[in-house]
KOLGU-4560 file (N, C-alpha, C; in nm, 3 decimals, padded with zeros to 5 digits):
<recs>
<n_xx: -00.757 n_yy: -06.147 n_zz: 01.407 ca_xx: -00.674 ca_yy: -06.044 ca_zz: 01.347 c_xx: -00.585 c_yy: -05.983 c_zz: 01.455 mol: A seq: 1 type: MET>
<n_xx: -00.457 n_yy: -05.982 n_zz: 01.429 ca_xx: -00.368 ca_yy: -05.928 ca_zz: 01.531 c_xx: -00.347 c_yy: -05.777 c_zz: 01.510 mol: A seq: 2 type: ASN>
<n_xx: -00.268 n_yy: -05.717 n_zz: 01.598 ca_xx: -00.252 ca_yy: -05.572 ca_zz: 01.597 c_xx: -00.177 c_yy: -05.522 c_zz: 01.475 mol: A seq: 3 type: LYS>
<n_xx: -00.088 n_yy: -05.604 n_zz: 01.419 ca_xx: -00.014 ca_yy: -05.561 ca_zz: 01.301 c_xx: -00.109 c_yy: -05.546 c_zz: 01.182 mol: A seq: 4 type: ALA>
<n_xx: -00.201 n_yy: -05.641 n_zz: 01.165 ca_xx: -00.297 ca_yy: -05.632 ca_zz: 01.056 c_xx: -00.389 c_yy: -05.511 c_zz: 01.074 mol: A seq: 5 type: HIS>
<n_xx: -00.430 n_yy: -05.486 n_zz: 01.197 ca_xx: -00.517 ca_yy: -05.372 ca_zz: 01.225 c_xx: -00.445 c_yy: -05.240 c_zz: 01.195 mol: A seq: 6 type: LEU>
<n_xx: -00.320 n_yy: -05.230 n_zz: 01.236 ca_xx: -00.242 ca_yy: -05.109 ca_zz: 01.208 c_xx: -00.220 c_yy: -05.089 c_zz: 01.059 mol: A seq: 7 type: GLY>
<n_xx: -00.196 n_yy: -05.198 n_zz: 00.987 ca_xx: -00.178 ca_yy: -05.190 ca_zz: 00.842 c_xx: -00.306 c_yy: -05.145 c_zz: 00.773 mol: A seq: 8 type: LEU>
<n_xx: -00.419 n_yy: -05.198 n_zz: 00.818 ca_xx: -00.547 ca_yy: -05.158 ca_zz: 00.759 c_xx: -00.576 c_yy: -05.011 c_zz: 00.785 mol: A seq: 9 type: MET>
<n_xx: -00.548 n_yy: -04.965 n_zz: 00.908 ca_xx: -00.572 ca_yy: -04.824 ca_zz: 00.940 c_xx: -00.480 c_yy: -04.734 c_zz: 00.857 mol: A seq: 10 type: ILE>
<n_xx: -00.356 n_yy: -04.775 n_zz: 00.840 ca_xx: -00.263 ca_yy: -04.697 ca_zz: 00.759 c_xx: -00.305 c_yy: -04.690 c_zz: 00.614 mol: A seq: 11 type: GLY>
<n_xx: -00.350 n_yy: -04.800 n_zz: 00.559 ca_xx: -00.393 ca_yy: -04.800 ca_zz: 00.418 c_xx: -00.519 c_yy: -04.716 c_zz: 00.399 mol: A seq: 12 type: MET>
<n_xx: -00.613 n_yy: -04.728 n_zz: 00.492 ca_xx: -00.736 ca_yy: -04.648 ca_zz: 00.481 c_xx: -00.705 c_yy: -04.499 c_zz: 00.493 mol: A seq: 13 type: ILE>
<n_xx: -00.615 n_yy: -04.463 n_zz: 00.582 ca_xx: -00.582 ca_yy: -04.321 ca_zz: 00.596 c_xx: -00.509 c_yy: -04.268 c_zz: 00.472 mol: A seq: 14 type: SER>
<n_xx: -00.426 n_yy: -04.350 n_zz: 00.410 ca_xx: -00.359 ca_yy: -04.308 ca_zz: 00.286 c_xx: -00.461 c_yy: -04.289 c_zz: 00.173 mol: A seq: 15 type: CYS>
<n_xx: -00.557 n_yy: -04.380 n_zz: 00.164 ca_xx: -00.659 ca_yy: -04.367 ca_zz: 00.059 c_xx: -00.743 c_yy: -04.242 c_zz: 00.083 mol: A seq: 16 type: ILE>
<n_xx: -00.782 n_yy: -04.217 n_zz: 00.208 ca_xx: -00.862 ca_yy: -04.098 ca_zz: 00.238 c_xx: -00.782 c_yy: -03.971 c_zz: 00.209 mol: A seq: 17 type: MET>
<n_xx: -00.653 n_yy: -03.968 n_zz: 00.242 ca_xx: -00.570 ca_yy: -03.851 ca_zz: 00.214 c_xx: -00.558 c_yy: -03.829 c_zz: 00.063 mol: A seq: 18 type: ALA>
<n_xx: -00.546 n_yy: -03.936 n_zz: -00.013 ca_xx: -00.537 ca_yy: -03.923 ca_zz: -00.158 c_xx: -00.666 c_yy: -03.866 c_zz: -00.216 mol: A seq: 19 type: SER>
<n_xx: -00.780 n_yy: -03.913 n_zz: -00.165 ca_xx: -00.909 ca_yy: -03.863 ca_zz: -00.214 c_xx: -00.925 c_yy: -03.715 c_zz: -00.179 mol: A seq: 20 type: ILE>
<n_xx: -00.887 n_yy: -03.677 n_zz: -00.057 ca_xx: -00.897 ca_yy: -03.537 ca_zz: -00.015 c_xx: -00.808 c_yy: -03.448 c_zz: -00.101 mol: A seq: 21 type: ILE>
<n_xx: -00.686 n_yy: -03.492 n_zz: -00.128 ca_xx: -00.594 ca_yy: -03.414 ca_zz: -00.211 c_xx: -00.648 c_yy: -03.401 c_zz: -00.354 mol: A seq: 22 type: CYS>
<n_xx: -00.707 n_yy: -03.506 n_zz: -00.406 ca_xx: -00.763 ca_yy: -03.500 ca_zz: -00.541 c_xx: -00.878 c_yy: -03.402 c_zz: -00.547 mol: A seq: 23 type: LEU>
<n_xx: -00.967 n_yy: -03.405 n_zz: -00.448 ca_xx: -01.081 ca_yy: -03.313 ca_zz: -00.446 c_xx: -01.033 c_yy: -03.169 c_zz: -00.434 mol: A seq: 24 type: VAL>
<n_xx: -00.935 n_yy: -03.144 n_zz: -00.348 ca_xx: -00.881 ca_yy: -03.009 ca_zz: -00.334 c_xx: -00.816 c_yy: -02.961 c_zz: -00.462 mol: A seq: 25 type: LEU>
<n_xx: -00.742 n_yy: -03.050 n_zz: -00.530 ca_xx: -00.677 ca_yy: -03.014 ca_zz: -00.656 c_xx: -00.781 c_yy: -02.978 c_zz: -00.761 mol: A seq: 26 type: TYR>
<n_xx: -00.890 n_yy: -03.055 n_zz: -00.769 ca_xx: -00.995 ca_yy: -03.024 ca_zz: -00.867 c_xx: -01.063 c_yy: -02.893 c_zz: -00.833 mol: A seq: 27 type: LEU>
<n_xx: -01.089 n_yy: -02.867 n_zz: -00.704 ca_xx: -01.155 ca_yy: -02.742 ca_zz: -00.666 c_xx: -01.066 c_yy: -02.622 c_zz: -00.698 mol: A seq: 28 type: MET>
<n_xx: -00.936 n_yy: -02.633 n_zz: -00.670 ca_xx: -00.844 ca_yy: -02.523 ca_zz: -00.698 c_xx: -00.836 c_yy: -02.498 c_zz: -00.848 mol: A seq: 29 type: ILE>
<n_xx: -00.837 n_yy: -02.605 n_zz: -00.928 ca_xx: -00.832 ca_yy: -02.589 ca_zz: -01.073 c_xx: -00.958 c_yy: -02.520 c_zz: -01.124 mol: A seq: 30 type: SER>
<n_xx: -01.074 n_yy: -02.557 n_zz: -01.071 ca_xx: -01.199 ca_yy: -02.494 ca_zz: -01.114 c_xx: -01.201 c_yy: -02.347 c_zz: -01.074 mol: A seq: 31 type: ILE>
<n_xx: -01.152 n_yy: -02.316 n_zz: -00.953 ca_xx: -01.147 ca_yy: -02.175 ca_zz: -00.909 c_xx: -01.056 c_yy: -02.094 c_zz: -00.999 mol: A seq: 32 type: VAL>
<n_xx: -00.939 n_yy: -02.148 n_zz: -01.036 ca_xx: -00.849 ca_yy: -02.077 ca_zz: -01.126 c_xx: -00.911 c_yy: -02.057 c_zz: -01.263 mol: A seq: 33 type: TRP>
<n_xx: -00.985 n_yy: -02.156 n_zz: -01.311 ca_xx: -01.051 ca_yy: -02.143 ca_zz: -01.441 c_xx: -01.156 c_yy: -02.033 c_zz: -01.438 mol: A seq: 34 type: LEU>
<n_xx: -01.235 n_yy: -02.027 n_zz: -01.332 ca_xx: -01.338 ca_yy: -01.923 ca_zz: -01.319 c_xx: -01.274 c_yy: -01.785 c_zz: -01.309 mol: A seq: 35 type: VAL>
<n_xx: -01.168 n_yy: -01.773 n_zz: -01.228 ca_xx: -01.102 ca_yy: -01.644 ca_zz: -01.213 c_xx: -01.039 c_yy: -01.598 c_zz: -01.345 mol: A seq: 36 type: LEU>
<n_xx: -00.980 n_yy: -01.690 n_zz: -01.418 ca_xx: -00.919 ca_yy: -01.653 ca_zz: -01.546 c_xx: -01.026 c_yy: -01.608 c_zz: -01.646 mol: A seq: 37 type: ALA>
<n_xx: -01.141 n_yy: -01.674 n_zz: -01.649 ca_xx: -01.246 ca_yy: -01.634 ca_zz: -01.742 c_xx: -01.302 c_yy: -01.497 c_zz: -01.704 mol: A seq: 38 type: SER>
<n_xx: -01.315 n_yy: -01.469 n_zz: -01.573 ca_xx: -01.363 ca_yy: -01.337 ca_zz: -01.530 c_xx: -01.264 c_yy: -01.228 c_zz: -01.570 mol: A seq: 39 type: ILE>
<n_xx: -01.136 n_yy: -01.254 n_zz: -01.551 ca_xx: -01.035 ca_yy: -01.155 ca_zz: -01.589 c_xx: -01.036 c_yy: -01.131 c_zz: -01.739 mol: A seq: 40 type: VAL>
<n_xx: -01.046 n_yy: -01.237 n_zz: -01.818 ca_xx: -01.050 ca_yy: -01.219 ca_zz: -01.963 c_xx: -01.174 c_yy: -01.142 c_zz: -02.007 mol: A seq: 41 type: LEU>
<n_xx: -01.287 n_yy: -01.168 n_zz: -01.943 ca_xx: -01.410 ca_yy: -01.095 ca_zz: -01.974 c_xx: -01.395 c_yy: -00.947 c_zz: -01.942 mol: A seq: 42 type: LEU>
<n_xx: -01.338 n_yy: -00.916 n_zz: -01.827 ca_xx: -01.319 ca_yy: -00.775 ca_zz: -01.790 c_xx: -01.223 c_yy: -00.704 c_zz: -01.884 mol: A seq: 43 type: LEU>
<n_xx: -01.117 n_yy: -00.772 n_zz: -01.923 ca_xx: -01.020 ca_yy: -00.711 ca_zz: -02.015 c_xx: -01.084 c_yy: -00.688 c_zz: -02.151 mol: A seq: 44 type: VAL>
<n_xx: -01.162 n_yy: -00.781 n_zz: -02.199 ca_xx: -01.226 ca_yy: -00.763 ca_zz: -02.329 c_xx: -01.329 c_yy: -00.650 c_zz: -02.323 mol: A seq: 45 type: SER>
<n_xx: -01.403 n_yy: -00.638 n_zz: -02.213 ca_xx: -01.496 ca_yy: -00.526 ca_zz: -02.200 c_xx: -01.422 c_yy: -00.393 c_zz: -02.195 mol: A seq: 46 type: LEU>
<n_xx: -01.308 n_yy: -00.389 n_zz: -02.127 ca_xx: -01.227 ca_yy: -00.268 ca_zz: -02.122 c_xx: -01.177 c_yy: -00.230 c_zz: -02.261 mol: A seq: 47 type: LEU>
<n_xx: -01.133 n_yy: -00.330 n_zz: -02.338 ca_xx: -01.085 ca_yy: -00.301 ca_zz: -02.473 c_xx: -01.197 c_yy: -00.252 c_zz: -02.564 mol: A seq: 48 type: LEU>
<n_xx: -01.315 n_yy: -00.308 n_zz: -02.550 ca_xx: -01.430 ca_yy: -00.260 ca_zz: -02.628 c_xx: -01.465 c_yy: -00.116 c_zz: -02.590 mol: A seq: 49 type: VAL>
<n_xx: -01.461 n_yy: -00.087 n_zz: -02.461 ca_xx: -01.491 ca_yy: 00.048 ca_zz: -02.413 c_xx: -01.389 c_yy: 00.148 c_zz: -02.467 mol: A seq: 50 type: PHE>
<n_xx: -01.261 n_yy: 00.112 n_zz: -02.464 ca_xx: -01.156 ca_yy: 00.201 ca_zz: -02.516 c_xx: -01.175 c_yy: 00.219 c_zz: -02.666 mol: A seq: 51 type: ILE>
<n_xx: -01.211 n_yy: 00.113 n_zz: -02.736 ca_xx: -01.231 ca_yy: 00.123 ca_zz: -02.879 c_xx: -01.350 c_yy: 00.214 c_zz: -02.912 mol: A seq: 52 type: ASP>
<n_xx: -01.454 n_yy: 00.205 n_zz: -02.832 ca_xx: -01.570 ca_yy: 00.293 ca_zz: -02.854 c_xx: -01.538 c_yy: 00.439 c_zz: -02.824 mol: A seq: 53 type: LEU>
<n_xx: -01.449 n_yy: 00.464 n_zz: -02.728 ca_xx: -01.411 ca_yy: 00.601 ca_zz: -02.697 c_xx: -01.330 c_yy: 00.663 c_zz: -02.810 mol: A seq: 54 type: LEU>
<n_xx: -01.249 n_yy: 00.585 n_zz: -02.877 ca_xx: -01.164 ca_yy: 00.640 ca_zz: -02.984 c_xx: -01.239 c_yy: 00.663 c_zz: -03.114 mol: A seq: 55 type: HIS>
<n_xx: -01.354 n_yy: 00.602 n_zz: -03.130 ca_xx: -01.432 ca_yy: 00.623 ca_zz: -03.254 c_xx: -01.529 c_yy: 00.735 c_zz: -03.244 mol: A seq: 56 type: ASP>
</recs>
């Protein structure tokens, strides 16, 4: 195997690893946004229930 093949293999492996890392980060960021959005919706709904109980 000459140096060109070795360089090509290293380049392809690094591209695959970068793609996997980007995919994992994208999934983690999406899950974090989903959790934060559900927490915010829960807090807003509790606030609305509290305000509704105060007015009755």
